[in-house]
N, C-alpha and C positions, 0 to 999 in steps of 0.2 A: 629526403633531413627527420629527423626525430629530436624533437626539440626536450620531451620530458623521459629521457631515457631510463631514471629511477623508476616514476610510476609505474613503467614497461614493467618490469622488472618485478617491483613488488607486487602487481598486478596478476602477473603470469607465472613468476616463477616462485616468487619468497614462501609461500603457502607450503613449497614440496621441502622446507629445510627443517632439519628437526628441532633446532632452536633460532627460532627468527630474532634476528636482532632489526626489523623493519618498524619494529611499535615505536612512537617516537611519542608519544604524550599518554594519557593515562588510560589503562584499558578500558574494556568494552565492558557498559553496564549488564546488572544480570538480564537474562531472554526477557524477565515481562515488568521491567521497568519503564520500557515505551508505554505500556499497556497503564500503569500505573500514574505516569503522565499524563496522559492526554484519556483518560477514561472515559466509557460512554460510545456512543455511535461516532463513527468519522465524521468530520467534516469537511465535505467536496465542496461548499460554497467558494465564491471568486473570494481570495485571499485582499486584493482590493481592496473592497469593502470594509472589511472591520479587521482582520489577523493581521496584515500587514502593518496597516498605520499604529494596531494596537505593539506589534513587535518592537516598530523602533520609536514609541515611546519609551514601553521599558529597556530598550539597551540606551535611551537617550537620560532617563532617569538616573539607571545606576553609574552613569558617568557625568552625572550633571552639565550634560548642551542641550541647547535648543533639538528639537526634533529634528531640526529641516538640513544640519548638519550630520545628519545619519542615512546611510541609507542601505538595507539591509540587502545581501549577498548570498549567491552559493557558495557559500562555505569561505574559508578564506582565499582558496583557490581563485573562486569565481569575486573577490576583491581586491585582487593582485592585477587581475586579468581586466576587468575593470578599468582599473585604474591606469594600467599601461596602456590600454586601446582610448582612454580619456588625454593623456598626456603623452605617451612616448610617440610620437608622429615622426615620420620621414622628415630627415633635416636636422631634428633634435637630440642631441648626444645623452646618453643616460651615464651615468658613474655610477655602478654598483660594486658593492664588494664580495672579495674572495679572502679565505675559503668561502661556499656559497649554496643556499637551497638552489636549485636547478632553475624555478623560473623566476630568478634574479636577472639570471645570465640568459635563457633564454626568448622573455619574454619582451625587452626592449628588442633584438631584432627580429621578435617573430611581426613586432608593431613598423619596423622601417627605419626604427633611429637606429645610429653609431652606439655602442655598447663599450662605455671603456672601463677596464679592470681596475680596480684598486687592491689592493692588498692589505689586509688587515695584520698588525704588525704582533707576530708572538713572542716578542721580548717584550714588552709592553700591555700584556695584558689581552691578547686581540684587540687592541686602540685600532681605530679608523680617524685618521691623521687629514683634519679638516684642509693643511697643507696640499697634501698631494690630492685630497678632493679636488682645491681649486686647481690646481694645475691640469688633472682630467681634463675638465670644467673650461681651460682657459678659449676662449675666441667662439666658445659656444655659442648659440642664441635659438632655443633655448637650450640649458642644463638641468637637467636633472639628478637628483640622487637616490637611489634604490639602495636598501638596506632593509635589515632585521635584528628587531631589540627589544628580549635577550638575544644573542645571537646564535643564527643557527648556522653551523652545528658546534660553535665552543660552549655556549651558554655564558660567552662573556656580555655583562651586562652594562650597559651607556648611563652615564649621568643625563639628568636633565640640559645638564646644562650643554656636554657636549654633542648631542641631541642639535640643541637650536645655535651652534655653531655652525653645523653639518646642512643645515636648515638653511643661514645664511649663508652659506656657497653657493645654495640653488639657488636663492633668492637676486645675489651678485648677477648670475647668469640668467634672469627673466625664468626660473624654471620652478621646481616644486621637489619638494623631499616625500616618499613615501617610504612607510615604515612597519612590516610585518611584525603584531608583535603579540604573536600565539603564545609565544611562550612568558609575555610579560608577567601571566598573571602565577608564575612561580614565584615570581619576586617578593620580597619583604613587603607589605602593604606600603609602608613609609620610603620603597625606593621604586615604586610603581609609576611611572613620569609618562604618558604614553607621547608621541609627538604632538598631533593635534591642541595639545594645551603648549607645547612650547615655541609654536611660533606661527605665525596666518597662515604661511604657504606650505604645511606641512598634510600629510593623510595619515591616519592611521587604519592599520588593518588587522582586524582579528577573528577569532569564530569561537564558538560553542565545543570544540574539537580536544585541543591538546590540552588543557588543564582542566574542561568537563567529561572526558570522554563519551561526549557524544557527536562523534564522526557522522555516523549514520543521520543524522536530521539535516545536515547538510548546511546549515546556517553559519552566516556570517556577517560582518560589517564593515563598511568604512564611516572613517567619521574626518569630517572635514575640516581642517583647522578655518578660524574666520572669515582669512580672505579667501577662503575659496567655496562659500557659499553658494555664489552663483553660478558654479559649475553642477549644482546637485541635479538641473532638468535636463541639461546635454548627458550627463553620466547613466542617469535613468531612463533617458533614452536610447543609450549601448545595451542596456540592462532590459530592457524590451524589447531588442533586437535579437536579443541573446535567449532570454529563457522567458521574456516577460512577467511571470509571478513565481515564485515561491510557493510548492506544495501549501497548501491550507493544515493538512494533519500535522507537518512541520514547525509549522507557524504556533501552534498548539500547543504542541510538547514545547518548544522551546519559551513560549511565556509559562507553562507550568513550572520549569527549568528554574528562570529567573525569579519566578513568586517563591519554591523551595528557596533558589539561593536567599531572597532579602528575608524570607520565617530563620533561617538558620543565623544570620545576621543580626535578628534583631534579637533572636533567642541570648547570643552570644553577649550581646552587648548589655542587655539586660542583667546576665548574669556576675558580666565585670563592676556592672554599678552594687549590685548586691555585697560583692566582696568588698569594694569599697566602704562602704556603708559598716559592714563586720567590721573591717580592719583601723576604725577609728579610735583612738582613745575616749574613754570613760565614758 
């Protein structure tokens, strides 16, 4: 059985197309961008000593959460894999959206969970109806919800209240909501409402890939809802069993990218304040 046929195609055949339609995020940066992010000698030190905690702290600071709620992963794909391994165990049921990105259909099955498809409604802006999710999870213990926001592949953006209602259905079934949010960065800032802020039983997954064009770094993260902080050590244990640590050079480059983004935001905010002062009458 092939769990991820799209990626088999993308890696083996997509490059042969005259016009590639497989690119799903920002284009890659210039060839020298990585060198400019992490100039100097390559850091081959042990990531867990400093680089990994520093990356966790940078992500936590950008999102305004305690670093204990952040787990750096091998891309968003690695984050979804760890979340599925942690929660989608045999005997559980997972309500996953359709249409969907293939891991949302394959990961529950790969870890022995029962998967139930819940279709988004194309006549209602591709909305995911909480009542349909409740019916899909009826009798499950535990029952989980697995979705994307913004939706992959339609781009439909759920409100915070909609995500919270879906998390409530997972809670009702004794489970969690896992939400992949790699496309949420494309939404206007005032409409970005990550799941971890909306429900204590929610898990947000994201990365530096889609909105940043830094997929080559393979840097992603999980952010745990406040009710799931006690799961951190168990999830880390599974990460250690899978790949132990992320490459230190990638973590250093990721930190540089976060610092560049912070510098840009500070400059933008300063410019906005200056314009406000100049526009005052008198």
